[in-house]
C-alpha positions in Angstrom: -37.7 -4.6 37.7 -34.2 -3.4 36.6 -35.7 -0.6 34.6 -37.8 0.6 37.5 -34.8 0.4 39.8 -32.6 2.3 37.2 -35.2 5.0 37.0 -35.4 5.4 40.7 -31.6 5.5 41.0 -31.3 8.2 38.4 -34.1 10.2 40.1 -32.4 10.0 43.5 -29.0 10.9 42.1 -30.3 13.7 39.9 -32.3 15.3 42.6 -29.4 15.4 45.0 -27.3 18.6 45.4 -24.2 16.6 46.4 -22.9 13.1 45.9 -24.8 10.5 47.8 -23.5 7.6 49.8 -24.8 4.1 49.1 -26.7 4.2 52.4 -28.4 7.4 51.4 -29.5 5.9 48.1 -30.8 2.9 49.9 -32.9 5.1 52.2 -34.5 6.8 49.2 -35.3 3.5 47.4 -37.6 1.5 49.7 -38.6 -1.9 48.5 -35.3 -2.9 47.0 -32.6 -4.9 48.8 -29.1 -3.4 49.5 -27.4 -6.1 47.3 -29.7 -5.3 44.4 -29.1 -1.6 44.6 -25.4 -1.9 45.0 -25.2 -4.3 42.1 -27.2 -2.0 39.9 -25.1 1.1 40.9 -21.9 -0.7 39.9 -23.4 -1.8 36.6 -24.5 1.8 35.8 -21.0 3.0 36.7 -19.5 0.3 34.5 -21.7 1.5 31.7 -20.6 5.1 32.2 -24.0 6.4 33.1 -23.1 7.5 36.6 -19.9 8.1 38.5 -18.9 6.5 41.8 -15.9 6.4 44.1 -15.0 4.1 47.0 -14.7 5.9 50.2 -13.4 4.1 53.3 -12.6 0.5 54.1 -16.2 -0.7 54.5 -18.0 -3.0 52.1 -20.3 -0.8 50.0 -18.9 2.5 51.2 -19.1 4.4 48.0 -20.3 7.8 46.9 -22.3 8.3 43.7 -23.1 11.3 41.5 -24.4 12.2 38.0 -22.1 11.8 35.1 -20.5 15.2 34.0 -21.8 17.1 37.1 -18.4 18.5 37.9 -17.4 19.6 34.4 -16.4 23.3 34.2 
């Protein structure tokens, strides 16, 4: 299940033209719980496969984007 979720996360982030908020990723990934998606996003960020930044005071208020997308 983690591999399927990982693939779907990469697909969602790669197809986006701008960084996505956690909620936007959740909307694209039907069938997975918010906690599972957030846990996997943080693991992928920790592994250096995607980038993420906390925005705002809310729990889970992060933006996510592809690694190396902003390199010039």
